[in-house]
Structures are given as C-alpha cells and as structure tokens.
N, C-alpha and C positions, 0 to 999 in steps of 0.2 A: 390861434393857432399861428396864424402866419409869421407872427413874431416872434414867438418859440423858433418853427421852421426857419428867419433868416438868424436870428443867432446860432442856430445849429449847423449852418453851413458856414459862418463867415468864422467860429471854431471848426474846424472840418479841413476849408480849404487849404492852409497851411501844410498841411500832413504832405497830403500829395506833392503838391511843391517842392517840398524840404526832399524828398523820396527822391521826384524828380532830377532836383538839380544835383545831388549825391553820386546818381546815375552817368551824370554827360561827364565827359572825358574832359580834361582840361586844354588849354588850346595849343600849348608847347610843352616840349620837355628837352630841357638840357641834361648829359650823364659822360660818365665817365662810366669805363670797363678795362677789365685787365683781360689779354687775353692769350690762349693758347692756341698755337697753330699746329697742325702731326700735316709735315710736311710727303705724299706720299711717294714722293719722286729719289728724295732722299734721305728718309728716313730720319729723317730733321726734328726734332721739335722745337718750335720757338715762342718763345716768351714776349710777353710785348704789353699796351696801354694803347689807347684810347680813347675818343671822344663820337659825342653821338648829339645831334638835332634832330626831333620828331617834331614835323607840324603836323596835329590831329584837324582834321577836316569835319570828322564827325563821331560819335561816339564809338564808329565801327571801325572806319579808313582814315590813318594817317600817312604818309609819307615821309620817307629821312632821308636824313644822311648821316653816314658812320666813315672816320678817317682813323689809322690801325696803324701803329707802327710796331712794329719785331728787330726789333738790333739781335743779331747770332751773335754768339759769343762764343763761338769753336772757334778750328783752326784757319777758318775760313773768314773775313768778315764783311757779310755780308748783311745789309740792312733793305728791311721788305716796308716798304710805304702802298694800302692797298685804301681806297675810298669808295665806299657805293652809293649808290643812289635806289631806293627801294621801295615799295608801296607794304602797309602794311595792315593787313587783316586781325582783328583785336577784338574777342568775348569777353568783356567784363562780366562782372557778379562779386556782389559787396566788395569786400579788398584785395580780391587778385583777377589774373585775369589770364587768359589760355592765345597768343596770336602764331603769326605765320607770318613768312616778307620771302620776299622774290626782289630783284632789283640788278641793272647792269651798275659795272663801278671798270676800275685801271687796277693794274698792279705794276709798282716801281720796286725793282731789284737792283741795285746800286752798291759797285765793290771792286777797289782796288780804281776806283775813277772813270769805270767805265756803269752805266746807268742802261737797262731794258725796261720800256712799261710798253704793256699788253693789256690787252680786253678782257673784265673779267663779268661774273654773275655766281652772287648770291645769293643762297638761299637757303631754307630752315625755319626753324622755331623756338617758342620759348614760351615761358613765362612770367608774369611779373607779381609782385606783389607788395602793396601800399598802406601802410602802421601808418602814414596819414597824410592830406589834401595836399600834401607839396612833395613829399617826398616818397619815391617808390624801390625798391630792388628788381632786379629785373636777370633772368637769363639766358643767352641764346646760344640754341645750338644750331652749326647745320651746314653748309662746304663752300668752298672758294672756289670756284670751277675759274682757271687759267684759262685761256685758247693760243696759242701758239698756231702758225701755220701748220696745216697739215695734221694738228694734236691738241691732245688737250689735257688737265689733270685737276683733278681736282683732289684741294686737301680738306680737312676734318676743322672745324671752326669754332673755339667754346668762345663766349665772353658774357660772365659774370661782371653785374657792374651797378649801379648807383644811379637812380634818376632824382633830377629836381623841377619839380612840375610846376609849372605857371599859366 
C-alpha cells in the first residue's frame, strides 16, 4: 500500500509544479509599439513609435519604462519625445492578462532648434495576449498628463505593440 502511494505521489507531483510554472511571469520583457497621441490643445493627431522594457518583480507587480517618439508631419515640424517610469499591476489568467499602470516621466518638444522639457504623469490600462511563452501582444490605453507652470494638459495615448519575453 505504501509503495503504491509513493508511486502515485511521484507521478502526480510534476503536474502542479508545471501548472505553477506556466502561470509565473517572465523575469523581463522588451517590446516595441506604435503610438497614437491626441493632443487636446492643438487638435493634433500624433503618430509615432517607441520601445518598452518591463522588469517583473513577481506575478502581479512590474516596473517598466517606455520611450516614445512622435514626429509631427504638419505645417510646423515639432518632434515630441517622452519617457515614463511606471508601476504596472497585472492580473494574468491562461494566455491573457489585464493590467493598469501609473508613473512619472518627462515630455520634450523640439521645433526650429527650440527645446522645452516638462514633467509628465502616464496612467491607464490595457490587455495582454501571450500566443507563446516568449511572445506577447499588448495594447495600452490611457492618458499622458503634461504639467506646465500653473496648468496641465492630458492627452489620450494608445500604444499597441509586441513584447519579447525572457
């Protein structure tokens, strides 16, 4: 009887360990994204690209940084560069996840040799889908609030992209 119980335990023990391993978050992710930003002050639609690095502290909490570049192709050649450092809370289930993020950063606008840098706050949420262990698709939506002396602006921000997980 003891021998059968021991054999049964040895056969069943790997199953919970494999399930637990599948639900763990990868240690880090590197990604690229397309960026759409709606500038509320000038009714300007900004289209750009960027990159992200995410370090997962555990299954729920991650720290990440994003860098986005939005070159304007309008009558005034303005280039916006913004970088944020955010805390990301994620709920993962199976091959998908839902997350929220918030964090500070900066926004730099350049035009005609003039440069202006302001503090920002990025906030929002999104969805993740993992078709494989090392590749994930992600869509972020939220706001990018830029602070000026005595005022602030909040622009809508959409960032769909792909992540490589390791």
